C-alpha positions as CSV (number, residue, x, y, z in Angstrom):
1,M,80.5,128.9,88.1
2,A,77.2,127.3,89.1
3,K,79.0,124.0,89.7
4,G,81.6,125.7,91.9
5,M,78.9,127.4,93.9
6,K,77.1,124.0,94.4
7,E,80.2,122.4,95.7
8,N,80.7,125.3,98.2
9,M,77.1,125.0,99.3
10,T,77.6,121.4,100.1
11,G,80.9,121.9,102.0
12,Q,82.4,125.2,102.8
13,K,79.1,127.2,103.1
14,E,77.5,124.7,105.4
15,N,75.5,126.5,108.0
16,I,76.7,125.4,111.5
17,S,75.6,127.0,114.7
18,V,78.2,128.4,117.2
19,G,77.3,125.8,119.8
20,K,77.7,122.9,117.4
21,S,80.9,124.5,116.0
22,I,82.4,124.6,119.5
23,F,81.4,121.0,120.2
24,L,82.8,119.7,116.9
25,G,85.9,121.9,117.2
26,L,86.6,120.4,120.7
27,Q,86.1,116.9,119.3
28,Q,88.6,117.6,116.5
29,V,91.2,118.8,119.2
30,L,90.7,115.7,121.3
31,A,91.4,113.5,118.2
32,M,94.7,115.1,117.5
33,D,97.0,113.9,120.3
34,L,99.2,116.8,119.4
35,F,101.0,116.7,122.7
36,I,102.8,113.5,121.8
37,P,105.5,115.0,119.4
38,P,106.6,117.8,121.8
39,I,106.8,115.4,124.7
40,I,109.0,113.1,122.6
41,L,111.2,115.9,121.4
42,A,111.5,117.2,125.0
43,G,112.7,113.8,126.1
44,L,115.2,113.6,123.2
45,L,116.5,117.0,124.3
46,S,116.6,116.0,128.0
47,F,114.3,118.9,128.9
48,S,113.1,119.3,132.5
49,V,109.4,118.8,133.3
50,S,108.8,122.5,133.4
51,D,110.6,123.1,130.0
52,S,108.6,120.1,128.6
53,A,105.4,121.7,129.8
54,L,106.4,125.0,128.2
55,L,107.2,123.3,124.9
56,I,103.8,121.6,124.9
57,Q,102.2,125.0,125.7
58,M,103.9,126.7,122.8
59,T,103.0,123.8,120.5
60,F,99.3,124.2,121.3
61,I,99.5,127.9,120.4
62,A,101.5,127.4,117.2
63,C,99.1,124.7,116.0
64,G,96.1,126.8,116.8
65,I,97.4,129.8,114.8
66,A,98.5,127.5,112.0
67,T,95.0,125.9,111.8
68,I,93.3,129.3,111.7
69,I,95.7,130.4,108.9
70,Q,95.3,127.2,106.8
71,A,91.5,126.7,107.1
72,G,90.7,130.4,107.3
73,F,92.3,131.9,104.3
74,A,95.2,129.9,102.8
75,M,93.9,126.5,101.6
76,R,90.3,127.1,102.8
77,L,89.7,123.4,103.5
78,P,88.8,121.9,106.9
79,V,92.4,120.9,107.7
80,M,93.6,120.8,111.3
81,Q,97.3,121.5,111.8
82,G,99.4,119.6,114.3
83,P,103.1,119.0,115.1
84,S,104.7,116.6,112.7
85,F,106.6,113.5,113.8
86,V,108.9,113.7,110.7
87,P,111.4,116.3,112.0
88,L,111.8,115.0,115.6
89,S,115.1,113.1,115.0
90,A,116.7,115.9,113.0
91,L,115.6,118.6,115.5
92,A,116.9,116.5,118.4
93,A,120.3,116.0,116.6
94,I,120.6,119.7,115.9
95,G,119.5,120.7,119.4
96,T,121.9,118.3,121.2
97,T,124.8,119.0,118.9
98,S,124.6,122.7,118.2
99,G,122.2,124.0,120.8
100,I,118.5,125.0,121.1
101,G,119.2,128.4,119.4
102,A,120.5,126.6,116.3
103,M,117.5,124.3,116.4
104,I,115.0,127.2,116.5
105,G,117.0,129.1,113.8
106,S,116.9,126.1,111.5
107,L,113.1,126.2,111.4
108,I,112.7,129.7,109.9
109,P,114.3,129.6,106.4
110,G,112.6,126.3,105.4
111,A,109.2,127.6,106.4
112,L,109.6,130.7,104.3
113,I,110.7,128.6,101.3
114,V,107.6,126.4,101.5
115,A,105.4,129.4,101.7
116,L,107.1,131.0,98.7
117,L,106.6,127.8,96.7
118,G,102.9,128.3,97.1
119,Y,102.7,132.0,96.7
120,P,103.9,134.1,94.9
121,L,105.9,131.4,92.9
122,K,102.8,129.1,92.4
123,V,105.0,126.1,91.6
124,Y,104.2,123.8,94.5
125,S,101.2,122.3,92.6
126,K,103.4,121.4,89.6
127,V,106.0,119.8,91.9
128,V,103.4,117.7,93.6
129,R,101.9,116.4,90.4
130,K,105.3,115.7,88.9
131,I,107.5,114.1,91.6
132,I,105.1,113.0,94.5
133,P,103.0,110.2,93.2
134,P,101.3,107.8,95.7
135,I,104.2,105.3,95.6
136,V,106.6,108.1,96.9
137,A,104.1,109.6,99.4
138,G,103.2,106.1,100.8
139,T,106.8,105.1,101.1
140,V,107.7,108.3,103.0
141,I,104.9,107.6,105.5
142,V,106.1,104.0,106.0
143,V,109.7,105.3,106.6
144,V,108.4,107.9,109.1
145,G,106.8,105.2,111.3
146,L,109.6,102.8,110.9
147,S,112.3,105.4,111.7
148,L,110.7,106.6,114.9
149,M,109.8,103.2,116.3
150,P,113.3,102.3,117.7
151,S,113.4,105.6,119.6
152,A,110.0,104.8,121.3
153,I,111.1,101.2,122.2
154,N,114.5,102.3,123.5
155,S,112.9,105.0,125.6
156,I,110.6,102.3,127.2
157,Y,113.7,100.3,128.2
158,S,115.6,103.4,129.6
159,A,112.6,105.1,131.4
160,E,112.5,105.7,135.1
161,G,111.7,102.5,137.0
162,S,112.9,98.9,136.7
163,F,112.8,96.9,133.5
164,G,110.0,94.7,134.8
165,E,107.9,97.7,135.9
166,N,108.4,99.5,132.6
167,I,107.4,96.4,130.5
168,L,104.3,95.9,132.6
169,I,103.2,99.5,132.4
170,A,104.0,99.6,128.7
171,T,102.1,96.4,128.0
172,I,99.0,97.6,129.8
173,T,99.0,101.0,128.2
174,A,99.5,99.6,124.7
175,A,96.8,97.0,125.3
176,I,94.3,99.7,126.3
177,L,95.1,101.7,123.2
178,I,94.8,98.7,120.9
179,F,91.5,97.6,122.5
180,C,90.0,101.1,122.2
181,M,91.1,101.5,118.6
182,Y,89.7,98.1,117.7
183,V,86.4,98.6,119.4
184,G,86.0,102.0,117.9
185,E,86.8,100.7,114.4
186,K,84.3,97.8,114.6
187,A,81.5,99.2,116.7
188,K,78.4,100.6,114.9
189,S,76.8,102.2,117.9
190,K,78.0,105.0,120.2
191,W,81.0,103.0,121.1
192,K,82.6,103.9,117.8
193,Y,83.6,107.3,119.3
194,I,85.9,105.5,121.8
195,K,88.5,105.5,119.0
196,V,88.5,109.3,119.1
197,V,89.6,109.4,122.7
198,S,91.6,106.1,122.6
199,V,95.0,107.8,123.1
200,L,93.7,109.9,126.0
201,L,92.2,106.8,127.7
202,A,95.5,104.9,127.3
203,L,97.5,107.8,128.7
204,I,95.2,108.2,131.7
205,I,95.0,104.5,132.6
206,G,98.7,104.0,131.9
207,S,99.5,106.9,134.3
208,I,97.3,105.5,137.0
209,I,99.1,102.2,136.8
210,A,102.5,104.0,136.8
211,S,101.5,105.9,139.9
212,F,101.3,102.7,141.9
213,F,105.1,102.3,141.2
214,G,105.9,105.9,142.2
215,L,106.5,107.1,138.7
216,V,104.1,110.1,138.6
217,H,105.3,113.4,140.0
218,F,103.2,116.5,140.4
219,D,105.8,119.0,141.8
220,T,105.7,121.3,138.8
221,L,102.0,121.1,138.5
222,K,101.5,122.8,141.8
223,Q,103.7,125.7,140.8
224,A,102.1,126.2,137.3
225,A,99.8,129.2,136.7
226,W,96.2,128.7,135.5
227,F,96.6,131.3,132.8
228,Q,99.6,132.8,131.1
229,M,100.1,134.8,127.9
230,P,102.6,133.2,125.5
231,G,106.1,134.6,125.0
232,L,108.2,134.6,121.8
233,F,111.4,132.6,121.7
234,S,110.9,131.2,125.2
235,F,113.8,128.8,124.7
236,G,116.3,131.4,123.5
237,M,116.9,133.5,120.4
238,P,117.4,131.8,117.1
239,E,120.9,131.1,115.8
240,F,121.5,130.4,112.1
241,N,123.7,127.4,111.5
242,L,124.0,126.7,107.7
243,H,124.3,122.9,108.0
244,A,121.2,122.8,110.3
245,I,119.2,125.0,107.9
246,I,120.1,122.8,104.9
247,V,119.0,119.7,106.7
248,M,115.7,121.3,107.9
249,I,114.9,122.6,104.4
250,V,115.0,119.0,103.2
251,V,113.0,117.9,106.2
252,Y,110.4,120.6,105.4
253,L,110.0,119.2,101.9
254,I,109.4,115.8,103.4
255,V,106.8,117.2,105.8
256,T,105.0,118.7,102.7
257,I,104.9,115.3,101.1
258,E,103.3,114.0,104.3
259,T,100.7,116.8,104.5
260,T,99.9,116.6,100.8
261,G,98.5,113.1,101.4
262,T,96.3,114.5,104.2
263,W,95.0,117.2,101.8
264,F,94.0,114.6,99.2
265,T,92.2,112.6,102.0
266,V,90.3,115.7,103.2
267,S,89.5,116.6,99.6
268,K,87.9,113.2,99.1
269,V,86.0,113.3,102.4
270,T,84.5,116.8,101.7
271,G,84.0,116.4,98.0
272,E,86.0,119.6,97.4
273,E,88.3,119.6,94.4
274,L,92.0,119.9,95.2
275,D,93.0,122.1,92.3
276,D,96.3,124.0,91.7
277,K,95.0,127.0,93.6
278,R,94.2,125.0,96.7
279,L,97.6,123.1,96.5
280,N,99.5,126.4,96.3
281,G,97.3,127.9,99.0
282,G,98.0,124.9,101.2
283,A,101.8,125.3,100.7
284,L,101.4,129.0,101.7
285,G,99.4,128.1,104.8
286,E,101.8,125.3,105.7
287,G,104.8,127.6,105.4
288,L,103.2,130.5,107.3
289,G,102.1,128.1,110.0
290,C,105.6,126.7,110.5
291,F,107.1,130.2,110.4
292,V,104.8,131.4,113.2
293,G,105.4,128.2,115.1
294,S,109.2,128.7,115.0
295,F,108.7,132.0,117.0
296,F,107.2,129.9,119.8
297,G,109.8,127.1,119.6
298,G,107.3,124.5,118.4
299,T,108.0,121.7,115.8
300,P,106.9,122.2,112.2
301,V,103.2,121.7,111.7
302,T,101.4,119.4,109.2
303,G,97.8,118.5,108.3
304,Y,96.5,115.8,110.5
305,S,94.8,112.9,108.6
306,S,93.0,111.7,111.8
307,N,90.8,114.7,111.6
308,A,89.6,113.7,108.2
309,G,88.1,110.6,109.9
310,I,86.2,112.8,112.3
311,I,84.7,114.7,109.3
312,A,83.7,111.4,107.7
313,I,82.1,110.2,111.0
314,T,80.1,113.4,111.7
315,G,79.4,114.2,108.1
316,V,80.0,117.9,108.9
317,K,82.3,119.3,106.1
318,S,82.3,123.0,107.1
319,R,85.5,124.9,107.9
320,K,83.9,126.7,110.9
321,P,84.4,123.9,113.5
322,I,88.0,123.6,112.3
323,I,88.7,127.3,112.8
324,V,87.0,127.1,116.2
325,G,89.2,124.2,117.0
326,G,92.2,126.4,116.2
327,V,90.9,129.0,118.6
328,I,90.5,126.3,121.3
329,L,94.1,125.2,120.8
330,V,95.3,128.8,121.3
331,L,93.3,129.1,124.5
332,L,94.5,125.7,125.8
333,G,98.0,126.9,125.1
334,M,97.5,129.7,127.5
335,M,96.8,127.3,130.4
336,P,100.2,126.2,131.8
337,K,98.4,124.1,134.5
338,L,97.0,121.9,131.7
339,T,100.3,121.5,129.8
340,S,102.1,120.8,133.1
341,L,99.7,118.0,133.8
342,I,100.4,116.5,130.4
343,A,104.2,116.8,131.1
344,C,103.7,114.8,134.3
345,I,102.8,111.7,132.3
346,P,105.6,109.2,132.8
347,S,108.0,108.6,129.9
348,V,107.2,104.9,129.7
349,V,103.5,105.6,129.2
350,I,104.1,108.2,126.5
351,N,106.5,106.0,124.6
352,S,104.3,102.9,124.8
353,V,101.5,105.0,123.1
354,F,104.1,106.4,120.7
355,A,105.2,103.0,119.7
356,I,101.7,102.0,118.7
357,L,101.2,105.3,116.9
358,C,104.4,104.5,114.9
359,V,102.8,101.2,113.8
360,V,99.7,103.1,112.8
361,I,101.7,105.6,110.8
362,M,103.7,102.9,109.1
363,M,100.5,100.9,108.1
364,N,98.8,104.0,106.8
365,G,101.8,104.3,104.4
366,F,101.2,100.8,103.2
367,K,97.5,101.6,102.7
368,V,98.6,104.4,100.3
369,I,100.9,102.1,98.2
370,K,98.8,99.0,98.4
371,D,97.3,99.6,94.9
372,E,100.6,100.0,93.3
373,A,101.8,97.2,91.0
374,F,104.5,95.2,92.7
375,T,106.9,95.1,89.8
376,E,110.7,94.8,90.3
377,R,111.0,98.5,89.8
378,N,108.3,99.5,92.3
379,M,109.6,97.1,94.9
380,L,113.0,98.8,94.7
381,V,111.4,102.2,95.0
382,I,109.6,101.0,98.1
383,G,112.1,98.6,99.7
384,V,115.4,100.4,99.3
385,P,114.4,103.6,101.1
386,I,113.1,101.4,104.0
387,M,116.5,99.6,104.1
388,L,118.4,102.9,104.0
389,A,116.2,104.4,106.8
390,L,117.0,101.4,109.0
391,F,120.7,101.7,108.0
392,A,120.7,105.2,109.4
393,V,118.6,104.5,112.5
394,L,120.8,101.5,113.5
395,M,124.1,103.2,112.9
396,P,126.4,102.7,116.0
397,A,126.8,105.9,118.1
398,D,130.6,105.8,117.8
399,V,130.4,105.8,114.0
400,L,127.8,108.6,114.0
401,A,130.0,110.7,116.3
402,G,132.9,110.5,113.8
403,L,130.9,111.9,110.8
404,P,130.9,115.6,109.7
405,E,128.2,117.8,111.3
406,I,125.8,118.1,108.4
407,V,126.1,114.3,107.7
408,T,125.3,113.6,111.4
409,Y,122.1,115.7,111.1
410,F,121.0,113.8,108.0
411,V,121.9,110.3,109.3
412,S,120.2,111.0,112.7
413,S,117.0,111.3,110.7
414,G,116.2,108.0,109.1
415,T,113.1,109.7,107.7
416,A,115.2,112.2,105.7
417,I,117.4,109.4,104.2
418,G,114.5,107.2,103.3
419,A,112.4,110.1,101.8
420,I,115.3,111.3,99.6
421,A,116.0,107.8,98.4
422,A,112.3,107.3,97.5
423,L,112.2,110.6,95.5
424,V,115.5,109.9,93.7
425,L,114.7,106.2,92.9
426,N,111.2,107.1,91.5
427,L,112.8,109.7,89.2
428,V,115.9,107.7,88.2
429,L,114.5,104.2,87.6
430,P,112.6,104.2,84.2
431,Q,108.9,103.5,84.6
432,K,107.4,100.9,82.2
433,K,103.7,100.4,81.4
434,D,103.3,97.4,83.8
435,D,104.7,99.6,86.6
436,K,101.5,101.7,86.4
437,V,99.0,98.8,86.4
438,K,97.3,98.5,89.8
439,V,97.3,95.3,91.8
440,N,93.6,94.8,91.4
441,D,93.9,95.0,87.7
442,V,96.8,92.5,87.7
443,S,94.9,90.0,89.9
444,M,91.9,90.2,87.6
445,N,94.0,89.4,84.6
446,V,95.6,86.5,86.3
447,N,92.2,85.0,87.3
């Protein structure tokens, strides 16, 4: 009891002033870049600028409410919730094939199942410890980055403007982002905070460059209101397509694998134990957050690992700034003028940033699995899912069009194919003693 109280006093009960909570909460929000996934999804669905702005607005609100739920009473750890990249391809396939109503309807059942796995069933923690070891979680993260990369690159080629203009804008934008990330990582002075706003700086500078080529349009910005209350099901009422629901249930399980890795990261940074109660509470919060988000038409939410880095930099481990950050997200979501401004960012700028983020996502996955022993068995568990994900992503459009509807949804998401393969291979291929030896231990024995 005393030990638990001591842990709480060092983390969760940390006394933070309101002013400091607002400052740190705003910093957490700036570090999230949560407008990228809805912009990408809007592009894949061929949304207008006004509809894209509305999707961003609804995403802000959904993520804010989900953050308050997760950090406030579900998991009770300082975890910020943001839109996941994982479901983008599957949602786009459902939306373009069966309609936006079917896409929205597919979000609801899976969210409820994830919540039920946490409470009242209390089985999520057992599932995590049994079938989601680091080799599976890391491989899934690699597959996410690799599967989304072709979409980002193709969008740069097909964006408004000539090929030469697009390549020039994309190169400058990506270079700015890489420079800011590198300086922020290496700097030991105040310049280290440039990494926090690196995406924002890249988008601003990239948009300025694009404006010289006439690629920035502010028509919808002038018409947007400064303040507007959110509405439920702004993109239409949900329709329940069985095939779409089955696909999204699988995708939700993949999202929970992604977010579980974030929970472990936050647990290490804060020094708080990630026990079965917190794991099940996290599943409840994740499911409820996604369920609420579906009413606004937003993408499924997940814990954002980038925010764990902010906690490590500031040393503030309290939940209060995170909850305040959730409130800030809700307030920002009620400002259509802001979301319309974000929607005005040219596609080539967004996707050049997105391409670099795909690289970061992929390399974070390799960081998770780098300590795994590279035996024949483990190389198959890691390598085959990557191959199958690429197989799905690179499938010709005419072949994809001839497949049954449910197969089309799955194949359209290389992430789903790769994640399922990683889970199955890890369970099916027998694990020997040398498969569990870490790379560092092996190298020590060799030397």
